[in-house]
N, C-alpha and C positions, 0 to 999 in steps of 0.2 A: 380264595381257594377255588379250584375248578368245581363246577356244578355237576348235575343239575340240583342236587340236594346238599345240605350241609352235612359234614362228616358225622358219623356216629361216635359215641363215647369212646369206643375202643380204637377208632381210626384217627382220632385227633393227635395222638402221640407220634404218628408217622410224619405229620406236618411239623410238629414241634421239634423233632430230633435235630434236623439241620440248623434250626435257629439256636437251640441250646448249645450245639457244637461250636457255633461261632461265638456265642456269649462266653463260653469257657475260654476260648482263645483270646477274646477281647479282654477278659479279666486279667490275664497274664500280660497282655500288651502286644501290639503289632506295630511295625514301623511302616509309615506311609511317606513316600517320596513326594515332595512339593517343589514348586518352582523356586521359592525363596530358600528352601532347605534341601538341597540336592542329597545330602547325607541321610535325610529322613527325619521324621518326627515320631516319637513313640506315643501311641494313643492307647488309652485303656478305657474300658466302658463296663458298666454293670446294669443289670435290670433293676429299675426303680419301683415299678408297680405293674399290676395287671388290671386293666380297666375294661370291663365288658358288661353286657346285660346279664341277667341272672342265669339264664341257661348256658350262655357261652362261658361264663366264669366257672360254672360247675365242671364243664368238660375240660377247659384249659388247665385249671388248677387242681383237678383231681378230687372234687367234692361230689357227693351224691346229689341227685336231682332235687328240685324244689318241692316235690310231692313225696319225698321219703320221710321217714320218721326222724332222720338226722338231717333235716332240711337246712339248718342254719350253718353256714361255713364259719361263723364267728364265735359261737358258743357251743357248749357240749350238751345242751338240753335235748332230751329225747321226747318227741312229740307222739301223740296218740292219734287215732283215727276217729272221725265223727261217727256216731252210731249208724249202722246200716249203710255206710258209704265208704268209699275209698279215699275221701278227702281228708287231708291232715287238719287236725284241730289246733288252731293257733290262738285259742282264747285266753291263755295264761300269759299275762304280761308281768315281767319282773325286770327290775333295773339292775339288780346285783347278780346276774347270771354269770357263771364261770366261763371265761373265755377259753377257746381252744389254744393249744400251744402250737408253735410252728414246727414241731418235731417231724422229721422226715420219716415216712413209713419205709419198711423194708421191702425192696422190690422182690417179687416172687421169682423163684428159679424156673428155668425152662421146664415145661412139662407138669408144673404144679399149679393147680387152680388158685386164683387170687381171691381171698375172702375179704369182703368189705367190712371194716370195723370202724365204728364211730364216724361213719359218713365220709371216709377218706379212701380214695383210689390212688393207684400209682399214676404219677404224671412225670413227663420228661423234665418238667421244671424242678422236680425234687433233686435233680442232679446239680442244681445251683445251690451249693451248701450254704452260701452266704444269704440266700433270699428266704425270708419268712413268708410262706405262701398265705398264711392266715391273715397276717397284718398287711401284706403287700397286695393281696387281691381285694381291691377297694370295693365299696358299695358306691356305684356310680350315681351321683346326685340327680343327673338328668333322668335316668330310668326310674330311680327310686321315688322321686318327688313328682315328676311331671308326666311320666308315661305309664304309671301303674295305678296309683290310688285315685287320681281325678277321674280317669276313664271308668274305673270300677264303680265309684260312687255314683257317677252320672248314669251308668247302665242300671244300677239298682233303683235309683229314683224314677227313672222312666218305666222300668219294669213294674214297679209297684204303683204306677199311675199317680205318683206325687207330682210329676211334671208331664203334662200331655202336650199334644200338638198346639193347642190354643195358647198354652203358657209359653211354649217355645217361640211362637210367633210374636207374642208380647215382649219377651225378653230380647228378641232380635230387633224389634222396633226401638226399644230403649237403647240397645247397644249401638245402634246407628247414630244416636245423638251424642255419644261419648267421644271425647278427644283423647286418643291413646298416645302415650309417650312414644318418642321416635324409635326407641330400641325394642318396642313390642309390636308383635304382628297384629294387624287388624282382622278380626273375625267377621268377614263380609257377609257370608250367608250360612256359615257352618252351624250357628246356633239354631236357626229355624229348621234345618235339616236333621237335627239330632246329633250333631258332632260327628259326622262321618269322616273317615280317613284323616284324622287329626294328627299332625306332627308334634314333636316335642315343644318347639317354640310356640306353637298355637296353644297347646295345653298350658304352657307357662303364662301366656297372656291371659288365658281364662282364669287361672288360679289367682294371679297377683293383681289383675286389673278389673276384669269383668265380674267374676263371681261374687265378691263382697257387695256389689251394687245390685246385681240381677237376681240373686237367689233369695234375698230377704223377703220378697213378696210372694214367693212360690213354695218355700219349704216351711214345715212346722218349725216353730221357734227353737225347739230342742235340737232338731237336726241342723238348723242353721248355725246355732252357737257351736255345735260340735265341729261343723265344717270350718268355721272361723278359726278354731284352734289350729287346724291344719294350715290355713292361710297365714296365720301369725308365725307359725314355725318356718314356713317357706321364706317369709319376709326376713326373718332373722338369719337363716342359714345361707341364703344366696347373696349376701352382701359382698361387694368386691373387696371391702376392707372389714375384717371381722375381729371381735375380741373374744376372749374366753367366756366372758359374761354372756355375749350373744349366743355362743354355742350352748351354754347351759340353759338359757331361756328357750332356744329352739328345741332342745331335747325335752324340756318340760312340756311345751305345747304339744309335741308329738306324742308324748306319753299320755297326756290328757285326751288327745284325739283318739288314740287306740283304745284306751280304757273305756271311753264313752261309746265307741263303736260296739264294743263287746256288750254293753248294757242296752243300747238302743236297737241294734239290728240282730238278726239271727246269726249264729256262728259262721255260716257260710260266707259272710261278707269279708271275713278276715283271711288274709293271704300271707304267704311267706314274705312278699314285698313289704307288707305292713309291719311284720315282725322286724324286718331289717331297718325300719325307721328308727328303732331304738338303738341300733348300732351305728347309725350314720354319724353321730357326734364323734365317735372314735376315729373314723376316717378323716374328718375335718381337723381334729386335733393332731393327727399324724401328718397330714399333707397340706394343711393350711386352706385358704379360701378356695371354694369350689371352681372358680374360673380357671384355675391352673390345670385341672385334670378332668372336669366333666366332659362328656362325649359330644357336646354340641359341635365343637370344631371338627372332630373326627367324622361325624355324620355328614358335615358339610363337605369335607374332603371326599367322602364316598360319592357324593353327588357330583363333584367335579370330575372324579375318575370316570364315572359313567358317561359323562358328556365329552370325553376326549375322543376325537375322531380317529378311528383305526380301520385297517382293512380286514379286521376280524380273522386274521391268519396267524401272525406271530409278531415278535419284536414290539410288544406293547410297551416294554420298559424303555426302549429307545425313543419311541414316540412321546411317551410321557415326559422323559427327561429333556427332550428338545423343547417342549412347551414350557417346562419348569425353568430352564436356562433363559429362554426368551423373556419370561416374566421377571426373572432376576435382573437381567440387564436393563429392562425398562425402569426398574427402581433405581439402579445406578445412574441411568441417564438423567432421570428427573432430579436426583440428588445433585448431580453435577451442574444442572441448569440452575438450581436454586442457590447454590453456593458460589457460582461463578461471578467474579466482580463485574463482568460485562455479559449481559444476556443477548448481545447482538447475534452470536452464532446460533442461538436457539430460537430466534424470532420466527422463522418459518414454521417450526413445530408449535410454538406457543400461539401463533396466529390461528392454528387449527383447533387448539384446545379452548381458546377464549374468544370473546367477541372482538376485543381490541388488545393487542399485545403492546406493552410499554417497555422500553429499556430500563435498566436498573437505576438510571439517573432520574426517573420520574418520581414525582412527589407521592404517588399512590403505591409505591413499592414498599412492602413490609420488610423492615430490617430487623434482624434477630438481635437480641441483647448480647452484650459482651459477656455477661455472666451466664453460665450454663444452667439449663433447667435441671432441678433436682427433685425427684419424686418424693423423697422424705420431707422436704420443706413444703411441697404442695399439700401433702396429706396432713401435715401438722397445722397448716393454715386452715384447712377444711374442717378439721376436728376440733380446733380451738378458736372460737369466734372472738376471743379476747385479744388475739394477736392483731396488730395493725396491718391492714392490707390496703395499699394505695392504688392498686390497679396497674402498676408498672413492673410487677414482679415477672421474672422469666417464665414463659410458658413453653410447653412442648412444641417443637418445630412443626408438628402435624396439626396444630391448633387452627391455623388460618387457611381459608380456601385459596386455591391457586389464582383465581381471578377475583379482583376487587374493583369496586367502582372508584371513579376519580373523586377528589375532595369536593365537598359541597358545604354550604353555610348551614349551621345548625339553626333550628327554629328559634325565633326570639322568645317564644313561650317556654321552651325547654332550656335555653341557654342560662338564665339566672340560676337554675338548680345546679348546673355544672360548675358555675362560678362559686356558689356557696359550698359545694362539695370540696373544692380545692382549698377554700378558706379553712374549713373544719379539718380536713385530712392533714394538711401541712401546717396547721396552726399559724396561718398568715392572714389575719383579718383585713390587712391593708391591700389585698389584691384588688385590681380594678377590672372593669369590663372593657371590652374592645372598643366601645363607642367613643369614649373620651379618656384615653390613657394619658397619664401625666409622665410616664416613663416607659421606654421601650422594653424594659425588663420586668415590669410589675403587672402586666395585664395578661388576661387569658384570651387566646384567640378563639374565634367561633367556627373555624374550618375543621370539619370532621370527615372521616372516611367511613361510610356505612358498610357493614358486612352482612352478607346473606346468612351466614351461619358460622359457628365456631365448633371445634371438636376438642373437648377436654378429655383426653385419654379414653376415647370411645363413646363418651356421652355428647350427643349433638344438641346444640341449642340454636334456635332460630327465632326471628321476629314473628309477630302474630300474623303478618300478612303472607307468610310463606307456609306451604304445605298444610293449609287449612288450620293453622294454629298448633300443629303437632311440634313439640319441642319448645313451645313458647311459655308454657305454664311451669312455674318454678315455686319452690318453697325455700325460704332463706332463714337462717338462724341469726337472731340479734340478741345481744345481752340486754337484760333488763336495766332499769335505772339504778339498781343497787349493784349491778355488775356481777350478780351471781345466778340469776335466772335466765335460762335460754328460752326465748320466745320465737315461735315459728310463724312467719308471715307468708301468706300465699299471694302470688302476683302473676302478672303476665308480661313477658318481654315485648316491648313495643318495637324496638330495633336495637341492634348491636352496632357499636362504632368504635373507631380508633381516634384518639386525640393526642396531639403533641403539646406537651407543656413541660418546660424546664424551670423549676423554682429558682429565684435569684440566689446566687452562691454566697452573697454577703449576708444572708440571713443567719443569725447566730443559732437559732433553734434548729435550722436545717442541717447544720454541720454535724449534728449528732446522728443524723439519719443516713441510711445507705440508699443512694439513688442509682438504680440499675440502668435506666434509660429514660428518655423524655417521652416515649410513646406509651400512652395509657390505653387499656382495653376496658370498655364499659358496656353494660347492658342497661338500657333505659327501661325501667320496670314501673308499671303501675300496680299498686298494691290493693287487694280487695279489702273491703271493710270486714272487721272481725265480727263474726256471727256467734252468738252464745247459744246455739242449738246443739245440744249434746245427745240427740236421739240416735245418732249413728256412731257413738263413741265406742261401742262394743266391737264394731268392725274396723276400727282405726280409720274411719272416714270422717274428714273434716267438712263441715258445711259452711261455705263462704257466701257472703252477700254478692250479688251480681254487680254491685256498685263499687267504684274505686274511691279510695280516699284521696284527698288533695295532694298533688305532687309537691315534693320538697327535695332537699339535697340527698335524702336517703334513696 
């Protein structure tokens, strides 16, 4: 929207009206002519949700502001004011509050003043009779969990001298010794400076990674335990794959956190955002895991839009679409190069992208499996460790890097473990090593292709020598000896590699198995010794020994 200021509450409807006009037209359907269908294709569309921060959601969907006595857009609770202040009192926490209905208010006639009742104003979105504004105006998890409560709690602790500059410096020194996962932002100097200008992804790193470690020594134990309830809630609710039980657990932790905040701190600590914590579970139940709709991606697009070079005059839309189309064709070009039987036409480009460009006939070219990758099968294998996983199952085409190293010989120290793995995984105890094979079909080769990294649906894994160990620490689930207990083992990936192995087809036991391809993908992991120190069990922090256990086929 044009600046220099954001529109006022009564002005937002002027911007929404043309959008709603088009949405009403799209609901009935419009015909779009395409190259493949000159007669046209009928397209229909409907509004699915409204995702904003608290203040923008109030204006867009016609709810009163967050400091009104009808502050909650989800329930009908009437709040009071704190004594001698204009601040709303959010100290009453109830789980069984009556939710609002999505009933459309009557629009005032021209010349008649509009009276706000039950915290609802007229919005142009009310013209969409199919859209439930109460249910469809979501509580954005990014703003609700990572841009509101963490910042407010940190400001309170610093204001009350619970955390001073000396403690911030100590926390920063400890943070610099931590190895943070690949998909979390490293807080380089923000902690020492008192968390200035923190973005949502930085607060996310603070909540989920740094704070359980760094706050234990600086906060009173009661406040620290209260904060851990919030961390536990975030861990449950921001999972990429979530169950209804996870949602219930996350809601329970948030309820405990809010209730304890009311007891430990003064009432001014509680905000409308913290009240909305108790309604967040409903949003997740309605719209599934938070990765599909939280505003991290939209905020990133805002940053991209700001960086588009324009002449600051007009035609921004044309400039942006030109850039968008170019990026789209880049993806098509790369896809064509990867799927082309011969990569010779693309060698000049690949030579610029990689150190050495190899044609598709090279031994170190990754071939994709004949069977397609299926997300449901991948998730089932991840969630059920009792399913046999051989390492040759289809993976997403985006898993492997564009450039890979040529084959090399596996270390004679590590090779026996690979041989033992195949013996156990394929139930073939008669497999032989490459040194003295008695048959050309019953031995395991020692030629492997090392990978710098792999990307499993956005989660990047690397060997320990890359990126200072980031992405190399993992935790894996194993079944206990009785087959019923899940045991979590923590380890560090030494290196990732590909290995080609085709089991003998005349093996009777193998005929009952499904063999997708002969190329297996492995991570050579060293496992830390199990430490029986449960002093950090409250924070869900496992303490591992710095020593590795002896390597074997696991």
